[in-house]
TISE-759919 format. One record per residue (C-alpha): residue in three letters; y, x, z. Coordinates in steps of 0.001 Angstrom, whole numbers, plus 500000, padded with zeros to 6 digits. Layout:
ALAYXZ;...
END
This chain:
MET780420923735660209;ALA780943920322658612;LEU777262920143657642;GLU776199921099661159;ALA778491918457662685;LEU777347915755660266;PHE773687916565660885;ARG774187916317664657;CYS776107913084664180;LEU773816911238661758;MET770435912659662736;ASN770910913292666467;LYS773303910351667057;GLN776144912434668506;ASP779718911193668170;ILE781277912978665227;GLN784142914466667270;ALA781744915793669902;ALA779550917262667153;LEU782589918884665526;ASP783732920325668832;VAL780358922059669169;ALA780420923338665596;LEU783966924665665923;SER783336926389669257;SER781076929025667728;GLY783836931629667449;GLU787425932345666426;ILE788139929801663705;ASP791161929854661406;PRO793031926565662020;ARG792918925889658282;ASP789128926164658296;ALA788918923879661317;GLY791138921390659509;LEU788969921495656392;ALA785757921072658390;THR787304918057660107;GLU788451916534656815;LEU785027917045655244;SER783233915471658198;TYR785426912419658621;GLY786017911960654909;TYR782324912062654083;LEU781571909496656803;ARG784301907171655511;TYR783048907307651915;LYS779349907979652511;LYS777972904915650724;ARG780324905239647752;ILE779315908894647390;GLU775619908028647637;TYR776004905482644855;VAL777748908028642599;LEU774961910550643232;SER772284907911642601;ARG773513907636639002;PHE772355911217638400;LEU769594911699640998;LYS766371909826640310;ASP765154909892643915;PRO767637911241646504;SER765127910483649289;LYS763032913455648145;LEU765757915777649424;THR765644916800653079;PRO768430915335655270;LYS770376918602655299;MET770160918915651519;ARG771305915309651072;LEU774256916078653316;ALA775088919242651387;ILE775159917577647984;GLY777023914613649485;VAL779735916752651083;ALA780142918742647867;ALA780497915465645966;TYR783136914328648483;GLU785116917532647855;ILE784935917012644102;LEU785903913354644213;PHE788552913314646950;LEU789976916796647666;ASP792365917768644901;LYS793107921217646346;VAL789460922331646198;PRO788449923333642642;ALA785296921582641442;TYR783656924880640524;ALA784057926091644113;SER782320922974645472;VAL779481923376642965;ASP779157927067643801;TRP778822926745647591;ALA776460923780647283;VAL774213925635644840;GLU774154928661647145;PHE773331926432650109;SER770467924835648159;LYS768853928271647926;SER768571928360651735;LYS765452926200651444;PRO762961928695649955;GLY760601927379647321;ALA762452924089646857;ARG763988925145643533;LEU767027922941644061;ALA769710925199642594;GLY769366923817639078;LEU769341920243640335;PHE772461920724642481;ASN774277922472639654;ALA773482919762637096;VAL774199916765639340;LEU777484918069640763;ARG778748919054637329;ARG778064915498636174;VAL779974914193639182;SER782939916446638363;GLU782969915111634781;LEU783459911508635967;GLY787172912009636603;ASP789031908742637201;THR785879906733636459;ALA784596907549639946;HIS787638905740641392;ASP787370902658639174;PRO785917899615640970;ASP784126898580637770;PHE781959901708638004;PHE780513900321641245;ARG779936896792639896;LYS777039897822637657;ASP773998895591638331;ALA775582894474641638;SER776191891108643248;LEU779602890651644896;PRO778260891610648377;GLU776511894681646920;PHE779681895741645098;LEU781788895344648241;SER779293897395650232;ARG779369900201647653;TRP783105900227647016;TYR784204899945650644;SER781388902184651873;CYS780176899793654548;PRO776733898533655572;GLN775939895195653946;TRP775605893367657273;LEU779119894405658299;VAL780674893284655012;ASP778875889947655367;LEU780047889560658993;TRP783718890106658190;TRP783622887997655026;ARG781992885115656922;GLU784098885266660073;TYR787526886244658749;GLY787631885062655150;GLU788197887003651942;LYS791850887985652461;ASP791596889345656010;ALA788154890869655465;THR789460892779652446;GLN792333894174654511;TYR789909895267657239;LEU787654896925654667;GLU790554898764653065;ALA791890899928656438;GLN788603901462657593;LEU788598903792654590;LYS791914905283655689;ALA792785907623658526;PRO794420905989661561;ALA798071906420662385;LEU798868909331664686;GLY799790907960668100;PHE800940909759671243;ASN802586909027674592;LEU805220911300676118;TYR805073909832679631;GLY804593912616682165;HIS805353915410679717;PRO807790917986681149;GLU809832917929677917;ALA809602914146677437;GLU813331913409677144;GLU814008916230674698;LEU810985915381672559;TYR811768911660672618;GLY815268912196671284;GLU814018914472668521;ILE810997912416667366;ALA812769909034667536;GLY815049910196664725;TRP812303911076662285;PRO812458908820659196;GLU808677908561658892;ILE808223906864662299;ILE806076903728661964;ASP806863902262665391;ILE808077903075668919;GLU807124901328672156;GLY808300902733675458;MET807352906412675496;SER804759905925672723;PHE805138906688669018;ALA803186905939665848;LEU803433908342662903;PRO801649908376659541;ALA798151909846659506;GLY798158913580658849;THR801588914207660374;SER801640917763661687;PHE803870919396664258;GLU805212922912663967;GLY804843924608667306;GLU803560921695669394;PRO804813922041672984;ASP802679923415675783;PRO801275921318677340;PRO800630919276674183;MET801591915628673904;SER799025913077675038;ARG797379911542671964;GLN796853907802672235;SER796127904994669784;PHE799370903124669211;ALA797381900003668316;ALA795795900179671784;ARG799284900354673270;GLN800254897232671335;ALA797251895399672786;VAL798306896219676337;GLU801935895293675679;ALA800893891941674205;LEU799580890906677625;ASP802897891498679475;PRO801580894051682003;GLU804885894038683899;THR803958890553685182;TRP800500891458686527;ASN799901891316690270;SER799459894655692042;PRO797502896689692673;ILE795838896886689258;TRP792262898119688969;ASP791723899857685618;ALA787957899376685772;CYS786969901003682451;ALA789609903709682508;GLY787988906410680386;ARG790443909289680075;GLY793334907146681296;GLY795221906133678162;LYS795950902639679442;THR796425903877683021;ARG799251906031681639;ILE800959902968680140;LEU800818901134683486;LEU802258904143685312;GLU805054904339682777;LYS805946900788683836;ASP805913901762687543;MET802847899637688214;SER800543900378691153;VAL797176901280689627;PHE793855902796690640;ALA791154903692688135;SER787402904036687756;ASP784834904923685146;PRO781074905621685262;HIS781526908997683517;ARG782654911843685773;GLY783844913924682826;ARG786271911242681684;LEU787588910746685197;ALA788084914494685565;ALA790200914466682399;LEU792210911529683780;GLN792813913374687050;ARG794015916482685219;GLU796502914434683219;LEU797507911969685958;PRO796828913705689288;ASP798567911061691420;VAL796218908233690399;GLU793483907222692854;THR790155907429691013;PHE786505906779691818;VAL783222906777689907;ALA782008903215689371;ASN780041901007687015;ALA782339898108686163;ALA779360895766685794;THR777901896310689274;ASP780125898305691632;SER782875897234694040;PRO786395898701694204;PRO787578900309697467;LYS790227897577697834;LYS790840894109696441;PRO792890894243693227;GLY795614891781692352;SER794806892233688658;ILE792019893936686757;LEU792243895669683381;LEU788979895726681417;ASP788886897937678335;LEU785454896532677572;PRO782670898576675966;CYS782232897099672515;SER780844897763669048;GLY784030899575667962;LEU784202897815664593;GLY787996897642664778;VAL788516901404664936;LEU786266902620662118;SER789231904524660680;ARG789124906701663814;ARG785334906667664322;PRO783757906246660879;ASP780326907307662143;THR780134904016664080;LYS779458901964660956;TRP776357904020660165;LYS775000903861663733;ARG775621900270664784;LYS772973897646664047;PRO773336893850664214;HIS771110893616667299;ASP773509895961669165;LEU776136893217669218;ALA774091890838671363;ASP773289893625673844;LEU776990894432674155;THR778042890825674793;ARG775545890663677670;LEU777065893809679207;GLN780586892486678665;THR779677889238680436;GLU778304891193683415;ILE781524893227683652;LEU783647890088683452;GLN781624888424686193;ASN781917891464688459;ALA785679891531687941;TYR785906887833688743;ASP783929888364691942;HIS786291891087693246;LEU789701889708692243;LEU792216888460694790;PRO792963884708694527;GLY795638883974691953;GLY795016887219690119;GLU794598887982686425;ILE792003889745684305;ALA793311891579681225;ILE790617892159678596;ILE790873894469675595;THR788319895341672919;CYS788569897529669819;THR786182895518667676;LEU786224892961664864;ASN783429890630665911;PRO784261887150667273;GLU781183887118669519;GLU782622890061671482;ASN786145888633671440;GLU787029884931671238;GLY783409883822671618;LEU782918885905674754;ILE786061884505676387;GLU785299880916675405;LYS781856881078677041;PHE783187882757680181;VAL786024880275680649;SER783718877287680089;ALA781390878626682814;HIS784222879200685330;PRO786438876146685967;LYS789000878234687902;VAL789646880503684892;SER792102879744682088;VAL793424881683679104;LYS797042882662679706;LYS797554884734676559;GLU795535885873673536;TRP796431888396670817;THR794897890328667923;THR796239893167665768;PRO797518891653662490;PRO795156892329659534;ASN797988893964657578;SER798844896446660347;PRO799840899885658972;LEU798080901518661936;ASN794575900951660436;GLU793134900052663857;PHE792469896572665224;PHE792298895322668808;TYR791720892016670557;ALA793424891251673876;THR793440888307676242;LEU794811887596679718;LEU792811885312682025;LYS794352883561685005;VAL792052882972687997;ASN793286880122690216;
END
């Protein structure tokens, strides 16, 4: 299942969670198996480049393997290197058996030899010096932090060594578990219970942040609404209680930020170009007025006093949650996204009531999509000024990073 999901993700460009959902829908799956398939998929994507370097020390030409065979030996190597509860011999065994599924390739001996060598590395495979061999500093950083070279260079150049290192370390970890209890029928009871847990990272309103991997015994029905706590922080940083009503959530998605505004008794209506996302929002928040709209070109049914823009972006701030993004994004994508962001900003400006505000949030670490975008927009619009600006601190324990700014339109 993990191999199927990874193949769909890396070869067919599906989002990893969507690919996993397909793979896990094939029948009755033991929750433990589903959990392992998820760990293998996300873990491999987080450490893909480090794993490929380890394998390259024992494979003369990995490119001669078919994509599925490269994935198989890579996932087996991930198990050996990072999953202590899976015996190395078991990883070698399933990978060797899988290699036999390509008739005539005669890969069983190769898989057996290479993976046994990987298992013999022990702590060496987790020593940074192992990855420094014949490498410049940028090459070493790319190997060790399992990131494309262009992304390492971007962060190093734009944020400096200290902050860039913290961003690189964070994207190798799983994100904090976040959820919002607003609207849940057992909200008060659950709030009182969860607020007392010693492992709580943070609480804001009806939202909680817990360490990655926290599990619940007997989660209530309906389940709690999962939501990035770092995204909540970004909204809170812009003082939403002070925004003029009604608020148009113009890139609403499944309604995570709409939920926060409702929790604060704000008047809000929401739109998104994707009907499936809006349908999910309506199921969760049936009282919210919704409509299908492209935030870059369409008009709202009424003039908003404020507009919330959760802008489409490169997603480089949430690689802990979406590790496949770093293997799919290319440098030229960033310029295309800033053009779209500018169009959405302009459309919002054109439909805002006088004296209103535009709240902008991105989940990326790229100044051109954040500070640079806002600077250019403000310089082109004399009536617009920056009222507030905020970014997730580089040392955040949440392992996700957002940028937020509030524009005042006079």
